[in-house]
ROFI-985431 format. One record per atom (N, C-alpha, C, O, CB): residue in three letters; atom name; x, y, z. Coordinates in steps of 0.001 Angstrom, whole numbers, plus 500000, padded with zeros to 6 digits. Each point is the difference from the previous one (the first is absolute). Glycine has a CB too. Layout:
REM residues N
[ALA CA [X Y Z]];
...
***
This chain:
REM residues 61
[UNK N [486428 521037 472705]];
[UNK CA [499902 498647 500511]];
[UNK C [500900 499916 501222]];
[UNK O [501148 500445 499997]];
[UNK CB [498348 498578 497696]];
[UNK N [499929 500381 503360]];
[UNK CA [500749 499874 501229]];
[UNK C [500895 498763 499980]];
[UNK O [499629 498977 499423]];
[UNK CB [498530 502207 501779]];
[UNK N [503007 498901 499418]];
[UNK CA [500895 498832 500018]];
[UNK C [499390 498890 500856]];
[UNK O [499256 500267 500943]];
[UNK CB [502762 501233 498742]];
[UNK N [498301 497280 499980]];
[UNK CA [499550 498874 500787]];
[UNK C [500745 499938 501321]];
[UNK O [501206 500238 500056]];
[UNK CB [498229 498529 497850]];
[UNK N [499862 500923 503123]];
[UNK CA [500599 499870 501311]];
[UNK C [499893 498573 500472]];
[UNK O [499045 499294 499676]];
[UNK CB [500407 503077 500847]];
[UNK N [501518 497214 500234]];
[UNK CA [500012 498648 500545]];
[UNK C [499151 500022 501295]];
[UNK O [499907 501034 500661]];
[UNK CB [502435 498442 498323]];
[UNK N [497047 499386 501369]];
[UNK CA [499312 499945 501278]];
[UNK C [501007 500118 501139]];
[UNK O [501164 499636 499835]];
[UNK CB [497017 498944 499151]];
[UNK N [501385 501923 502165]];
[UNK CA [500944 500123 501114]];
[UNK C [500551 498650 500408]];
[UNK O [499277 499004 500025]];
[UNK CB [499506 503013 500762]];
[UNK N [502507 497956 499534]];
[UNK CA [500604 498743 500394]];
[UNK C [499561 499643 501389]];
[UNK O [499571 500856 500773]];
[UNK CB [502384 499569 497758]];
[UNK N [498153 498314 501781]];
[UNK CA [499582 499473 501300]];
[UNK C [501223 499686 500833]];
[UNK O [500254 498844 500335]];
[UNK CB [497642 500211 498668]];
[UNK N [502868 501990 501334]];
[UNK CA [501200 499813 500823]];
[UNK C [499572 499703 501433]];
[UNK O [499093 500629 500546]];
[UNK CB [502260 500930 497968]];
[UNK N [499309 497490 502060]];
[UNK CA [499720 499606 501382]];
[UNK C [500223 501187 500956]];
[UNK O [501077 500597 500001]];
[UNK CB [499596 497013 499454]];
[UNK N [498319 502730 501352]];
[UNK CA [500162 501145 500898]];
[UNK C [500968 499729 501175]];
[UNK O [500487 500936 500634]];
[UNK CB [497187 499736 498739]];
[UNK N [502595 498054 500904]];
[UNK CA [500850 499699 501131]];
[UNK C [501494 500112 499673]];
[UNK O [500800 500392 500849]];
[UNK CB [497398 498118 499980]];
[UNK N [502166 501143 497936]];
[UNK CA [501427 500019 499664]];
[UNK C [500298 501016 498859]];
[UNK O [501156 500163 499612]];
[UNK CB [499010 497392 501115]];
[UNK N [498820 503103 498754]];
[UNK CA [500170 501024 498930]];
[UNK C [500652 499424 498771]];
[UNK O [500713 500710 499291]];
[UNK CB [499471 501043 502442]];
[UNK N [499588 496957 497992]];
[UNK CA [500554 499373 498788]];
[UNK C [501378 499362 500193]];
[UNK O [500467 499282 499116]];
[UNK CB [498247 502379 499600]];
[UNK N [501941 498582 502410]];
[UNK CA [501298 499385 500278]];
[UNK C [499730 498761 500835]];
[UNK O [500115 500040 501225]];
[UNK CB [501137 502195 498681]];
[UNK N [498390 496666 499444]];
[UNK CA [499447 498859 500679]];
[UNK C [501043 499083 500658]];
[UNK O [499680 499296 500958]];
[UNK CB [498474 500844 497425]];
[UNK N [503060 499861 501126]];
[UNK CA [501057 499128 500547]];
[UNK C [501196 500824 500394]];
[UNK O [500319 501010 499372]];
[UNK CB [498903 497086 499216]];
[UNK N [501435 501458 502463]];
[UNK CA [501223 500666 500459]];
[UNK C [501010 498935 500391]];
[UNK O [499643 498986 500601]];
[UNK CB [499059 503043 500208]];
[UNK N [502564 498203 498848]];
[UNK CA [501079 499123 500396]];
[UNK C [500594 500551 501293]];
[UNK O [500398 501163 500071]];
[UNK CB [500088 498165 497512]];
[UNK N [499567 499819 503431]];
[UNK CA [500475 500432 501303]];
[UNK C [501246 499192 500317]];
[UNK O [499997 498772 499915]];
[UNK CB [497661 501859 500874]];
[UNK N [503430 500086 499585]];
[UNK CA [501233 499291 500354]];
[UNK C [499907 499445 501415]];
[UNK O [499379 500597 500880]];
[UNK CB [501936 500890 497579]];
[UNK N [499297 497389 501737]];
[UNK CA [500027 499393 501322]];
[UNK C [501184 500436 500836]];
[UNK O [500063 499706 501194]];
[UNK CB [498759 498377 497843]];
[UNK N [502111 502610 500349]];
[UNK CA [501128 500569 500749]];
[UNK C [501249 499178 499977]];
[UNK O [501052 500487 500415]];
[UNK CB [497313 500543 500999]];
[UNK N [501574 497754 498126]];
[UNK CA [501242 499199 499937]];
[UNK C [500194 499444 498601]];
[UNK O [499147 500185 499132]];
[UNK CB [500627 499211 503300]];
[UNK N [501317 499941 497350]];
[UNK CA [500332 499452 498671]];
[UNK C [500083 498486 500103]];
[UNK O [500224 499435 501070]];
[UNK CB [501043 502670 498283]];
[UNK N [498541 497249 499478]];
[UNK CA [500099 498554 499963]];
[UNK C [501453 499584 499802]];
[UNK O [500877 500863 499981]];
[UNK CB [496784 498976 499102]];
[UNK N [502616 498904 500773]];
[UNK CA [501395 499538 499910]];
[UNK C [500711 500404 498749]];
[UNK O [501227 499931 499934]];
[UNK CB [498112 498205 501424]];
[UNK N [499879 502312 497584]];
[UNK CA [500581 500473 498752]];
[UNK C [500225 501500 500005]];
[UNK O [500573 500545 499057]];
[UNK CB [498319 497578 499782]];
[UNK N [500661 502554 502223]];
[UNK CA [500188 501440 500116]];
[UNK C [498841 500828 499491]];
[UNK O [500077 501228 499956]];
[UNK CB [502298 498337 499831]];
[UNK N [496537 499759 499822]];
[UNK CA [498825 500728 499511]];
[UNK C [499128 500457 501189]];
[UNK O [499876 499317 501017]];
[UNK CB [500165 499329 496815]];
[UNK N [499378 502516 501987]];
[UNK CA [499134 500573 501042]];
[UNK C [498692 499221 500000]];
[UNK O [499378 499852 498949]];
[UNK CB [501671 502468 500812]];
[UNK N [498523 497182 501384]];
[UNK CA [498765 499236 500111]];
[UNK C [498815 500968 500061]];
[UNK O [499995 500949 500785]];
[UNK CB [501220 497157 500409]];
[UNK N [497756 501627 497940]];
[UNK CA [498804 500826 499958]];
[UNK C [498761 499105 500016]];
[UNK O [500052 498824 499641]];
[UNK CB [501192 502983 499090]];
[UNK N [497645 498787 501695]];
[UNK CA [498714 499360 499917]];
[UNK C [499081 500948 499240]];
[UNK O [500250 501205 499958]];
[UNK CB [500107 497496 502219]];
[UNK N [498586 500767 497225]];
[UNK CA [499044 500833 499294]];
[UNK C [498719 500095 500824]];
[UNK O [499424 498988 500399]];
[UNK CB [501568 500351 497362]];
[UNK N [498576 501890 502484]];
[UNK CA [498742 500216 500726]];
[UNK C [498966 500531 499052]];
[UNK O [500260 500972 499290]];
[UNK CB [500963 499464 502842]];
[UNK N [497605 498956 497831]];
[UNK CA [498926 500398 499130]];
[UNK C [498936 500740 500815]];
[UNK O [499850 499767 501200]];
[UNK CB [500614 498268 497266]];
[UNK N [498811 502850 500873]];
[UNK CA [498901 500717 500623]];
[UNK C [498909 499010 500375]];
[UNK O [499595 499199 499157]];
[UNK CB [500945 502889 499530]];
[UNK N [498970 497938 502549]];
[UNK CA [498970 499016 500403]];
[UNK C [498649 500293 499365]];
[UNK O [499183 499087 499881]];
[UNK CB [502018 500601 502276]];
[UNK N [498529 501548 497430]];
[UNK CA [498722 500328 499410]];
[UNK C [499848 499538 498566]];
[UNK O [498959 499460 499626]];
[UNK CB [500983 502455 501875]];
[UNK N [501097 498295 497686]];
[UNK CA [499894 499639 498574]];
[UNK C [500807 498747 499669]];
[UNK O [500008 499579 498843]];
[UNK CB [499659 502837 500610]];
[UNK N [500992 496990 501491]];
[UNK CA [500783 498781 499868]];
[UNK C [501129 500143 498959]];
[UNK O [500314 499049 499285]];
[UNK CB [497641 499650 501377]];
[UNK N [502639 502479 499263]];
[UNK CA [501157 500229 499132]];
[UNK C [499683 500382 498583]];
[UNK O [500913 500043 499176]];
[UNK CB [500229 498383 502215]];
[UNK N [497605 501858 498272]];
[UNK CA [499668 500337 498623]];
[UNK C [500076 501505 499751]];
[UNK O [500295 500418 498880]];
[UNK CB [498241 497565 501028]];
[UNK N [501207 502827 501097]];
[UNK CA [500051 501468 499860]];
[UNK C [498687 500633 499574]];
[UNK O [499887 501224 499947]];
[UNK CB [502476 498515 499488]];
[UNK N [496637 499428 500258]];
[UNK CA [498700 500550 499634]];
[UNK C [498936 499445 500939]];
[UNK O [500118 498874 500483]];
[UNK CB [500601 501356 497102]];
[UNK N [498275 500535 502663]];
[UNK CA [498929 499538 500897]];
[UNK C [498816 499504 499179]];
[UNK O [499789 500409 498859]];
[UNK CB [500946 501223 502923]];
[UNK N [498521 497495 498824]];
[UNK CA [498820 499447 499337]];
[UNK C [498833 500951 500205]];
[UNK O [499922 500712 501002]];
[UNK CB [500905 496917 499337]];
[UNK N [498288 502369 498714]];
[UNK CA [498778 500762 500132]];
[UNK C [498992 499130 500744]];
[UNK O [499774 498845 499637]];
[UNK CB [500687 502477 498224]];
[UNK N [498954 499229 503155]];
[UNK CA [499006 499212 500718]];
[UNK C [498620 500308 499459]];
[UNK O [499722 501112 499552]];
[UNK CB [501721 498856 502501]];
[UNK N [497693 499021 497996]];
[UNK CA [498649 500187 499450]];
[UNK C [499114 500697 501040]];
[UNK O [499052 500692 499630]];
[UNK CB [501209 497237 498906]];
[UNK N [500028 501901 502730]];
[UNK CA [499221 500670 501034]];
[UNK C [500535 501391 500226]];
[UNK O [501212 500192 500093]];
[UNK CB [498270 497621 500986]];
[UNK N [499653 503141 499010]];
[UNK CA [500382 501380 500225]];
[UNK C [499906 500312 501471]];
[UNK O [499035 499606 500656]];
[UNK CB [500186 501036 497059]];
[UNK N [501739 500043 502805]];
[UNK CA [500012 500336 501412]];
[UNK C [499093 501181 500277]];
[UNK O [499953 500955 499224]];
[UNK CB [502368 498165 500967]];
[UNK N [496960 500812 500916]];
[UNK CA [499165 501128 500418]];
[UNK C [498648 500079 499313]];
[UNK O [499263 500960 500228]];
[UNK CB [502817 500220 500217]];
[UNK N [497572 497865 498738]];
[UNK CA [498724 500003 499295]];
[UNK C [499000 499160 500799]];
[UNK O [500274 498853 500355]];
[UNK CB [500885 501439 497387]];
[UNK N [497694 500296 502528]];
[UNK CA [498977 499271 500692]];
[UNK C [498893 499626 499087]];
[UNK O [499683 500736 499066]];
[UNK CB [500903 500417 502982]];
[UNK N [498809 497706 498201]];
[UNK CA [498900 499526 499147]];
[UNK C [498662 500574 500436]];
[UNK O [498972 499703 499391]];
[UNK CB [502299 498198 500191]];
***
């Protein structure tokens, strides 16, 4: 009996699953904490997975 396999994951090809990154602004606030912003992947909007499209590329009718 063969082992069960999971379907292939839909990892975003643009960010390889690392959808969000914390970027430092280089200075500190008045409490001494490092100021950061969060940047999300524009393709997957910070989820890390890509959507499956119903239209197939390169297929002609």
